[in-house]
Structures are given as C-alpha cells and as structure tokens.
Biotite code that builds the C-alpha atoms (Angstrom):
import biotite.structure as struc

atoms = struc.array([
    struc.Atom([-17.865, -3.214, 43.494], chain_id="A", res_id=1, res_name="MET", atom_name="CA", element="C"),
    struc.Atom([-14.199, -2.412, 44.004], chain_id="A", res_id=2, res_name="THR", atom_name="CA", element="C"),
    struc.Atom([-12.231, -0.079, 41.807], chain_id="A", res_id=3, res_name="SER", atom_name="CA", element="C"),
    struc.Atom([-10.301, -3.012, 40.333], chain_id="A", res_id=4, res_name="THR", atom_name="CA", element="C"),
    struc.Atom([-13.520, -4.714, 39.221], chain_id="A", res_id=5, res_name="HIS", atom_name="CA", element="C"),
    struc.Atom([-14.801, -1.437, 37.735], chain_id="A", res_id=6, res_name="ARG", atom_name="CA", element="C"),
    struc.Atom([-11.538, -1.004, 35.860], chain_id="A", res_id=7, res_name="TYR", atom_name="CA", element="C"),
    struc.Atom([-11.657, -4.551, 34.484], chain_id="A", res_id=8, res_name="ILE", atom_name="CA", element="C"),
    struc.Atom([-15.326, -4.146, 33.508], chain_id="A", res_id=9, res_name="THR", atom_name="CA", element="C"),
    struc.Atom([-14.646, -0.804, 31.835], chain_id="A", res_id=10, res_name="LYS", atom_name="CA", element="C"),
    struc.Atom([-11.655, -2.230, 29.933], chain_id="A", res_id=11, res_name="THR", atom_name="CA", element="C"),
    struc.Atom([-13.647, -5.272, 28.828], chain_id="A", res_id=12, res_name="ALA", atom_name="CA", element="C"),
    struc.Atom([-16.507, -3.024, 27.641], chain_id="A", res_id=13, res_name="ASN", atom_name="CA", element="C"),
    struc.Atom([-14.084, -0.901, 25.632], chain_id="A", res_id=14, res_name="ILE", atom_name="CA", element="C"),
    struc.Atom([-12.472, -3.954, 24.027], chain_id="A", res_id=15, res_name="LEU", atom_name="CA", element="C"),
    struc.Atom([-15.861, -5.492, 23.172], chain_id="A", res_id=16, res_name="VAL", atom_name="CA", element="C"),
    struc.Atom([-17.001, -2.145, 21.732], chain_id="A", res_id=17, res_name="SER", atom_name="CA", element="C"),
    struc.Atom([-13.892, -1.886, 19.569], chain_id="A", res_id=18, res_name="ILE", atom_name="CA", element="C"),
    struc.Atom([-14.349, -5.468, 18.401], chain_id="A", res_id=19, res_name="LEU", atom_name="CA", element="C"),
    struc.Atom([-18.016, -4.801, 17.596], chain_id="A", res_id=20, res_name="ALA", atom_name="CA", element="C"),
    struc.Atom([-17.112, -1.601, 15.743], chain_id="A", res_id=21, res_name="PHE", atom_name="CA", element="C"),
    struc.Atom([-14.578, -3.359, 13.512], chain_id="A", res_id=22, res_name="PHE", atom_name="CA", element="C"),
    struc.Atom([-16.948, -6.272, 12.965], chain_id="A", res_id=23, res_name="THR", atom_name="CA", element="C"),
    struc.Atom([-19.669, -3.880, 11.807], chain_id="A", res_id=24, res_name="ILE", atom_name="CA", element="C"),
    struc.Atom([-17.169, -2.097, 9.562], chain_id="A", res_id=25, res_name="LEU", atom_name="CA", element="C"),
    struc.Atom([-16.098, -5.412, 8.068], chain_id="A", res_id=26, res_name="TYR", atom_name="CA", element="C"),
    struc.Atom([-19.628, -6.677, 7.510], chain_id="A", res_id=27, res_name="LEU", atom_name="CA", element="C"),
    struc.Atom([-21.047, -3.394, 6.240], chain_id="A", res_id=28, res_name="ALA", atom_name="CA", element="C"),
    struc.Atom([-17.941, -2.355, 4.305], chain_id="A", res_id=29, res_name="GLY", atom_name="CA", element="C"),
    struc.Atom([-19.693, -2.383, 0.936], chain_id="A", res_id=30, res_name="ASN", atom_name="CA", element="C"),
    struc.Atom([-22.126, 0.238, 2.230], chain_id="A", res_id=31, res_name="ILE", atom_name="CA", element="C"),
    struc.Atom([-19.937, 2.229, 4.604], chain_id="A", res_id=32, res_name="LEU", atom_name="CA", element="C"),
    struc.Atom([-16.853, 2.655, 2.416], chain_id="A", res_id=33, res_name="ILE", atom_name="CA", element="C"),
    struc.Atom([-18.626, 4.720, -0.286], chain_id="A", res_id=34, res_name="PRO", atom_name="CA", element="C"),
    struc.Atom([-20.389, 6.760, 2.396], chain_id="A", res_id=35, res_name="LEU", atom_name="CA", element="C"),
    struc.Atom([-17.152, 7.491, 4.246], chain_id="A", res_id=36, res_name="VAL", atom_name="CA", element="C"),
    struc.Atom([-15.343, 8.258, 0.976], chain_id="A", res_id=37, res_name="ALA", atom_name="CA", element="C"),
    struc.Atom([-18.064, 10.692, -0.085], chain_id="A", res_id=38, res_name="SER", atom_name="CA", element="C"),
    struc.Atom([-18.022, 12.365, 3.343], chain_id="A", res_id=39, res_name="ALA", atom_name="CA", element="C"),
    struc.Atom([-14.244, 12.788, 3.153], chain_id="A", res_id=40, res_name="LEU", atom_name="CA", element="C"),
    struc.Atom([-14.539, 14.175, -0.375], chain_id="A", res_id=41, res_name="LEU", atom_name="CA", element="C"),
    struc.Atom([-17.162, 16.680, 0.743], chain_id="A", res_id=42, res_name="SER", atom_name="CA", element="C"),
    struc.Atom([-14.953, 17.799, 3.641], chain_id="A", res_id=43, res_name="PHE", atom_name="CA", element="C"),
    struc.Atom([-11.994, 18.156, 1.284], chain_id="A", res_id=44, res_name="ALA", atom_name="CA", element="C"),
    struc.Atom([-13.979, 20.160, -1.267], chain_id="A", res_id=45, res_name="LEU", atom_name="CA", element="C"),
    struc.Atom([-15.727, 22.441, 1.213], chain_id="A", res_id=46, res_name="TYR", atom_name="CA", element="C"),
    struc.Atom([-12.988, 25.125, 1.335], chain_id="A", res_id=47, res_name="PRO", atom_name="CA", element="C"),
    struc.Atom([-12.991, 25.408, -2.454], chain_id="A", res_id=48, res_name="MET", atom_name="CA", element="C"),
    struc.Atom([-16.791, 25.624, -2.566], chain_id="A", res_id=49, res_name="VAL", atom_name="CA", element="C"),
    struc.Atom([-16.775, 28.227, 0.208], chain_id="A", res_id=50, res_name="ALA", atom_name="CA", element="C"),
    struc.Atom([-14.229, 30.319, -1.706], chain_id="A", res_id=51, res_name="ARG", atom_name="CA", element="C"),
    struc.Atom([-16.338, 30.146, -4.858], chain_id="A", res_id=52, res_name="LEU", atom_name="CA", element="C"),
    struc.Atom([-19.439, 31.087, -2.828], chain_id="A", res_id=53, res_name="ARG", atom_name="CA", element="C"),
    struc.Atom([-17.589, 34.179, -1.525], chain_id="A", res_id=54, res_name="ARG", atom_name="CA", element="C"),
    struc.Atom([-16.972, 35.125, -5.141], chain_id="A", res_id=55, res_name="TRP", atom_name="CA", element="C"),
    struc.Atom([-20.762, 35.007, -5.595], chain_id="A", res_id=56, res_name="ARG", atom_name="CA", element="C"),
    struc.Atom([-20.824, 31.802, -7.636], chain_id="A", res_id=57, res_name="VAL", atom_name="CA", element="C"),
    struc.Atom([-24.150, 29.938, -7.195], chain_id="A", res_id=58, res_name="PRO", atom_name="CA", element="C"),
    struc.Atom([-23.910, 26.982, -4.802], chain_id="A", res_id=59, res_name="HIS", atom_name="CA", element="C"),
    struc.Atom([-24.669, 24.224, -7.327], chain_id="A", res_id=60, res_name="ALA", atom_name="CA", element="C"),
    struc.Atom([-22.220, 25.695, -9.835], chain_id="A", res_id=61, res_name="LEU", atom_name="CA", element="C"),
    struc.Atom([-19.540, 26.023, -7.113], chain_id="A", res_id=62, res_name="ALA", atom_name="CA", element="C"),
    struc.Atom([-19.927, 22.336, -6.246], chain_id="A", res_id=63, res_name="ILE", atom_name="CA", element="C"),
    struc.Atom([-19.783, 21.384, -9.929], chain_id="A", res_id=64, res_name="LEU", atom_name="CA", element="C"),
    struc.Atom([-16.663, 23.482, -10.501], chain_id="A", res_id=65, res_name="LEU", atom_name="CA", element="C"),
    struc.Atom([-14.957, 22.018, -7.429], chain_id="A", res_id=66, res_name="ALA", atom_name="CA", element="C"),
    struc.Atom([-15.703, 18.476, -8.598], chain_id="A", res_id=67, res_name="LEU", atom_name="CA", element="C"),
    struc.Atom([-14.448, 19.286, -12.094], chain_id="A", res_id=68, res_name="MET", atom_name="CA", element="C"),
    struc.Atom([-11.190, 20.695, -10.703], chain_id="A", res_id=69, res_name="VAL", atom_name="CA", element="C"),
    struc.Atom([-10.650, 17.568, -8.608], chain_id="A", res_id=70, res_name="VAL", atom_name="CA", element="C"),
    struc.Atom([-11.426, 15.334, -11.573], chain_id="A", res_id=71, res_name="MET", atom_name="CA", element="C"),
    struc.Atom([-8.976, 17.273, -13.761], chain_id="A", res_id=72, res_name="LEU", atom_name="CA", element="C"),
    struc.Atom([-6.253, 16.965, -11.133], chain_id="A", res_id=73, res_name="VAL", atom_name="CA", element="C"),
    struc.Atom([-6.878, 13.222, -10.723], chain_id="A", res_id=74, res_name="VAL", atom_name="CA", element="C"),
    struc.Atom([-6.894, 12.709, -14.501], chain_id="A", res_id=75, res_name="CYS", atom_name="CA", element="C"),
    struc.Atom([-3.662, 14.693, -14.811], chain_id="A", res_id=76, res_name="GLY", atom_name="CA", element="C"),
    struc.Atom([-1.955, 12.611, -12.137], chain_id="A", res_id=77, res_name="VAL", atom_name="CA", element="C"),
    struc.Atom([-3.179, 9.386, -13.750], chain_id="A", res_id=78, res_name="LEU", atom_name="CA", element="C"),
    struc.Atom([-1.914, 10.604, -17.136], chain_id="A", res_id=79, res_name="PHE", atom_name="CA", element="C"),
    struc.Atom([1.530, 11.323, -15.672], chain_id="A", res_id=80, res_name="LEU", atom_name="CA", element="C"),
    struc.Atom([1.635, 7.924, -13.960], chain_id="A", res_id=81, res_name="ILE", atom_name="CA", element="C"),
    struc.Atom([0.602, 6.258, -17.222], chain_id="A", res_id=82, res_name="GLY", atom_name="CA", element="C"),
    struc.Atom([3.354, 8.090, -19.090], chain_id="A", res_id=83, res_name="ALA", atom_name="CA", element="C"),
    struc.Atom([5.921, 6.931, -16.538], chain_id="A", res_id=84, res_name="GLN", atom_name="CA", element="C"),
    struc.Atom([4.705, 3.324, -16.775], chain_id="A", res_id=85, res_name="ILE", atom_name="CA", element="C"),
    struc.Atom([4.842, 3.463, -20.577], chain_id="A", res_id=86, res_name="THR", atom_name="CA", element="C"),
    struc.Atom([8.380, 4.814, -20.444], chain_id="A", res_id=87, res_name="SER", atom_name="CA", element="C"),
    struc.Atom([9.399, 2.085, -18.002], chain_id="A", res_id=88, res_name="PHE", atom_name="CA", element="C"),
    struc.Atom([7.881, -0.655, -20.176], chain_id="A", res_id=89, res_name="VAL", atom_name="CA", element="C"),
    struc.Atom([9.797, 0.665, -23.176], chain_id="A", res_id=90, res_name="GLN", atom_name="CA", element="C"),
    struc.Atom([13.029, 0.589, -21.142], chain_id="A", res_id=91, res_name="ASP", atom_name="CA", element="C"),
    struc.Atom([12.565, -3.002, -19.944], chain_id="A", res_id=92, res_name="ILE", atom_name="CA", element="C"),
    struc.Atom([14.619, -4.603, -22.782], chain_id="A", res_id=93, res_name="PRO", atom_name="CA", element="C"),
    struc.Atom([17.564, -2.294, -21.998], chain_id="A", res_id=94, res_name="ASP", atom_name="CA", element="C"),
    struc.Atom([17.251, -3.038, -18.283], chain_id="A", res_id=95, res_name="ILE", atom_name="CA", element="C"),
    struc.Atom([17.184, -6.786, -18.955], chain_id="A", res_id=96, res_name="VAL", atom_name="CA", element="C"),
    struc.Atom([20.257, -6.505, -21.191], chain_id="A", res_id=97, res_name="GLN", atom_name="CA", element="C"),
    struc.Atom([22.179, -4.534, -18.539], chain_id="A", res_id=98, res_name="LYS", atom_name="CA", element="C"),
    struc.Atom([21.165, -7.052, -15.871], chain_id="A", res_id=99, res_name="PHE", atom_name="CA", element="C"),
    struc.Atom([22.325, -9.944, -18.054], chain_id="A", res_id=100, res_name="ASN", atom_name="CA", element="C"),
    struc.Atom([25.660, -8.192, -18.643], chain_id="A", res_id=101, res_name="ASN", atom_name="CA", element="C"),
    struc.Atom([26.085, -7.724, -14.890], chain_id="A", res_id=102, res_name="ILE", atom_name="CA", element="C"),
    struc.Atom([25.293, -11.407, -14.281], chain_id="A", res_id=103, res_name="LEU", atom_name="CA", element="C"),
    struc.Atom([27.800, -12.513, -16.923], chain_id="A", res_id=104, res_name="ILE", atom_name="CA", element="C"),
    struc.Atom([30.423, -10.216, -15.411], chain_id="A", res_id=105, res_name="PHE", atom_name="CA", element="C"),
    struc.Atom([29.671, -11.580, -11.906], chain_id="A", res_id=106, res_name="ALA", atom_name="CA", element="C"),
    struc.Atom([29.918, -15.188, -13.128], chain_id="A", res_id=107, res_name="GLN", atom_name="CA", element="C"),
    struc.Atom([33.228, -14.492, -14.843], chain_id="A", res_id=108, res_name="ASP", atom_name="CA", element="C"),
    struc.Atom([34.538, -12.666, -11.757], chain_id="A", res_id=109, res_name="PHE", atom_name="CA", element="C"),
    struc.Atom([33.571, -15.556, -9.450], chain_id="A", res_id=110, res_name="ILE", atom_name="CA", element="C"),
    struc.Atom([35.093, -18.057, -11.858], chain_id="A", res_id=111, res_name="GLU", atom_name="CA", element="C"),
    struc.Atom([38.345, -16.082, -12.084], chain_id="A", res_id=112, res_name="ASP", atom_name="CA", element="C"),
    struc.Atom([38.745, -15.198, -8.394], chain_id="A", res_id=113, res_name="LYS", atom_name="CA", element="C"),
    struc.Atom([37.185, -18.215, -6.647], chain_id="A", res_id=114, res_name="LEU", atom_name="CA", element="C"),
    struc.Atom([37.656, -20.911, -9.298], chain_id="A", res_id=115, res_name="ASN", atom_name="CA", element="C"),
    struc.Atom([33.981, -21.891, -9.227], chain_id="A", res_id=116, res_name="ILE", atom_name="CA", element="C"),
    struc.Atom([32.664, -22.852, -12.662], chain_id="A", res_id=117, res_name="LYS", atom_name="CA", element="C"),
    struc.Atom([29.370, -21.387, -13.935], chain_id="A", res_id=118, res_name="ALA", atom_name="CA", element="C"),
    struc.Atom([27.435, -24.664, -13.629], chain_id="A", res_id=119, res_name="ASP", atom_name="CA", element="C"),
    struc.Atom([28.638, -25.105, -10.022], chain_id="A", res_id=120, res_name="LYS", atom_name="CA", element="C"),
    struc.Atom([27.613, -21.494, -9.306], chain_id="A", res_id=121, res_name="GLN", atom_name="CA", element="C"),
    struc.Atom([24.128, -22.278, -10.592], chain_id="A", res_id=122, res_name="LEU", atom_name="CA", element="C"),
    struc.Atom([23.910, -25.405, -8.424], chain_id="A", res_id=123, res_name="THR", atom_name="CA", element="C"),
    struc.Atom([24.983, -23.459, -5.321], chain_id="A", res_id=124, res_name="LEU", atom_name="CA", element="C"),
    struc.Atom([22.512, -20.690, -6.091], chain_id="A", res_id=125, res_name="LEU", atom_name="CA", element="C"),
    struc.Atom([19.619, -23.120, -6.576], chain_id="A", res_id=126, res_name="LEU", atom_name="CA", element="C"),
    struc.Atom([20.474, -24.888, -3.308], chain_id="A", res_id=127, res_name="ASP", atom_name="CA", element="C"),
    struc.Atom([20.531, -21.564, -1.459], chain_id="A", res_id=128, res_name="SER", atom_name="CA", element="C"),
    struc.Atom([17.203, -20.508, -2.941], chain_id="A", res_id=129, res_name="VAL", atom_name="CA", element="C"),
    struc.Atom([15.571, -23.825, -2.032], chain_id="A", res_id=130, res_name="SER", atom_name="CA", element="C"),
    struc.Atom([16.811, -23.444, 1.553], chain_id="A", res_id=131, res_name="GLN", atom_name="CA", element="C"),
    struc.Atom([15.458, -19.899, 1.622], chain_id="A", res_id=132, res_name="LEU", atom_name="CA", element="C"),
    struc.Atom([12.039, -21.003, 0.417], chain_id="A", res_id=133, res_name="PHE", atom_name="CA", element="C"),
    struc.Atom([11.942, -23.853, 2.932], chain_id="A", res_id=134, res_name="SER", atom_name="CA", element="C"),
    struc.Atom([12.236, -21.281, 5.749], chain_id="A", res_id=135, res_name="THR", atom_name="CA", element="C"),
    struc.Atom([10.216, -18.568, 3.990], chain_id="A", res_id=136, res_name="ALA", atom_name="CA", element="C"),
    struc.Atom([6.769, -19.561, 5.381], chain_id="A", res_id=137, res_name="PRO", atom_name="CA", element="C"),
    struc.Atom([8.034, -18.957, 8.914], chain_id="A", res_id=138, res_name="ILE", atom_name="CA", element="C"),
    struc.Atom([9.485, -15.596, 7.907], chain_id="A", res_id=139, res_name="PHE", atom_name="CA", element="C"),
    struc.Atom([6.320, -14.496, 6.070], chain_id="A", res_id=140, res_name="TRP", atom_name="CA", element="C"),
    struc.Atom([4.092, -15.635, 8.945], chain_id="A", res_id=141, res_name="ALA", atom_name="CA", element="C"),
    struc.Atom([6.157, -13.572, 11.374], chain_id="A", res_id=142, res_name="LEU", atom_name="CA", element="C"),
    struc.Atom([6.172, -10.589, 9.033], chain_id="A", res_id=143, res_name="LEU", atom_name="CA", element="C"),
    struc.Atom([2.404, -10.866, 8.537], chain_id="A", res_id=144, res_name="SER", atom_name="CA", element="C"),
    struc.Atom([1.791, -11.040, 12.278], chain_id="A", res_id=145, res_name="ALA", atom_name="CA", element="C"),
    struc.Atom([3.949, -7.965, 12.877], chain_id="A", res_id=146, res_name="LEU", atom_name="CA", element="C"),
    struc.Atom([2.145, -6.096, 10.089], chain_id="A", res_id=147, res_name="HIS", atom_name="CA", element="C"),
    struc.Atom([-1.278, -6.956, 11.495], chain_id="A", res_id=148, res_name="GLN", atom_name="CA", element="C"),
    struc.Atom([-0.230, -5.905, 14.983], chain_id="A", res_id=149, res_name="ALA", atom_name="CA", element="C"),
    struc.Atom([1.121, -2.610, 13.640], chain_id="A", res_id=150, res_name="PHE", atom_name="CA", element="C"),
    struc.Atom([-2.067, -1.948, 11.664], chain_id="A", res_id=151, res_name="CYS", atom_name="CA", element="C"),
    struc.Atom([-4.217, -2.798, 14.687], chain_id="A", res_id=152, res_name="PHE", atom_name="CA", element="C"),
    struc.Atom([-2.255, -0.425, 16.910], chain_id="A", res_id=153, res_name="ILE", atom_name="CA", element="C"),
    struc.Atom([-2.215, 2.424, 14.373], chain_id="A", res_id=154, res_name="CYS", atom_name="CA", element="C"),
    struc.Atom([-5.698, 2.130, 12.983], chain_id="A", res_id=155, res_name="PHE", atom_name="CA", element="C"),
])
C-alpha cells in the first residue's frame, strides 16, 4: 500500500470515527449529558473540597458544603437576573412611549423635509418589509449554514 492510500485510509477512518462519536452523542444525549454535567461539576468543586479537607473537615461534609456554596451562588445570580427582568418589565411602558415619540418625530421630520405624507411612508415601509421577507429565507439559510459550519469546526 502506498503512502497516499494509507493517508486516505487514515483520514477516512478519522472522519468515520468523528461521525460515529457525534452520532452516539446525539442518540445517547439523554444519558450522557447528565453524566458529563456531573463530571464537570465534580471537577469544578474538587479544589474547594480539597481545601476543606486540608482544614480537617470530614469528606462528606466538605462535599455538602461545596455543593451548598455553589447552590447559594447560583440562587444569588438567578435572583439578580430576576430583579433585572422585573425592573425591565416595569420600564416597558416608558420605553414604548419613548419609541412612539421617536416614531412620531421621525414621521414629522420626513413629512417636513421630504414631503412624504404619513400614509405614504407607511405604504413604502410595508413594501420594503415585504421585499425583505421575500428574500429572508435565503439569508437565514445562508446564516444557518455558516453557523453550523462554525460550530462543527469549533466543537
């Protein structure tokens, strides 16, 4: 067998192995994802558990304390995110009012400077949006293909 044939065979074996690996991950995702997540969590918590063990804390208690600290941090972050979302929801009426004022100002500006009435502006805008949506499937298909290629290369 020549070196070219060995190279092609080796490359084909690698590609088939990668394809098989991702197929197994896809098919066994419901089982593997929790296992991988728990393994990553254990690796992340190990330094904290080791520090507690050096302070002569029993192993089971060190694990429990590490998990409690992580849960408190996660709950704190979720609480802060919830507070931000609540604040944003309360500000939505003001945001809508400001946006409407900007739109009215823009319509008046266009009417004054370009002599295009508000109903004609709406017609032009709707025509532009319909043209955009008629070409949007091509754009989204291209964007999706680029995203999948990027994810395949990176991951």
